[in-house]
C-alpha positions, -999 to 999 in steps of 0.1 A, spaced: 398 30 -153 364 21 -136 331 28 -153 324 59 -132 357 76 -142 351 67 -178 316 82 -177 330 113 -160 357 117 -187 332 111 -216 309 136 -200 336 163 -198 348 157 -234 312 159 -247 306 190 -226 333 207 -247 315 197 -278 282 210 -263 299 243 -255 311 246 -291 276 238 -304 262 266 -282 288 290 -295 279 281 -331 242 285 -323 247 319 -306 270 331 -334 247 321 -363 217 337 -346 236 369 -339 250 370 -374 215 365 -388 201 393 -367 230 416 -378 226 406 -415 189 412 -413 192 445 -395 222 460 -413 219 446 -448 183 434 -450 196 400 -458 192 371 -433 215 341 -434 199 313 -453 195 282 -432 199 299 -398 170 278 -384 186 246 -396 220 253 -382 208 267 -349 184 238 -345 210 211 -351 235 229 -328 207 230 -302 202 192 -305 240 187 -298 239 211 -269 207 198 -253 215 161 -256 249 165 -239 238 192 -214 210 170 -200 235 142 -192 260 166 -177 232 181 -155 224 147 -142 261 139 -136 264 170 -115 231 162 -98 220 198 -105 186 189 -119 155 203 -102 141 180 -77 107 185 -61 110 172 -26 78 184 -9 69 150 4 102 131 1 121 157 22 102 144 53 113 108 47 140 92 68 174 91 50 171 54 42 136 56 27 147 87 8 177 69 -6 154 41 -19 128 65 -32 156 84 -51 168 50 -65 133 41 -76 128 74 -94 162 71 -111 155 35 -122 121 46 -135 138 74 -154 164 49 -167 136 27 -180 120 57 -198 153 69 -212 161 33 -223 130 32 -244 136 66 -258 172 58 -266 162 27 -285 137 47 -305 163 74 -312 189 50 -325 162 34 -346 152 68 -360 189 77 -366 194 45 -386 162 53 -406 175 88 -414 208 74 -424 192 48 -446 179 73 -471 202 103 -463 176 125 -447 186 162 -448 174 195 -435 151 214 -458 171 246 -465 208 237 -461 205 201 -470 227 191 -440 224 154 -432 203 147 -401 216 112 -392 248 124 -375 228 147 -353 202 121 -345 231 98 -335 246 125 -313 212 128 -296 211 90 -292 246 90 -277 236 118 -253 206 98 -242 228 67 -237 252 87 -216 223 100 -196 211 64 -191 246 53 -178 246 83 -154 211 75 -142 222 39 -136 253 50 -117 233 74 -95 206 47 -88 234 23 -76 248 50 -54 214 56 -39 208 19 -33 242 15 -17 235 46 5 201 31 15 217 -2 26 244 15 45 220 34 68 
């Protein structure tokens, strides 16, 4: 199995987890609204649970969006470039994005290790934060791998023209 197929498989598996996180987030918020409206009793820790589920969802959804190349691109100037120049411009932007994500990923893994070192938790529900910070870090790592793959594709496309 080549790297591209492995990334695609990992992205799809993680997308299932992201979908489940979104369902959890929507369910807890809906139940909190119902509890508050019908029984005048909100669910304690709704913000904690919805926030952590949002971290899982967002970190994976960003990587999936890049994999599908469905991110919003502003091409006012670049659209007028010749195909070869456009390919190299796209590659440059992807590599710049990869550098930024690389630094952020390193910082996120460092923060996750720090949170794990003293068992950092949420304020209300006392859920451990380290696993969610690691999920965010893994999502950023996956995004970095996808950015690298897409940059290579653009570079190859640029040299073929």
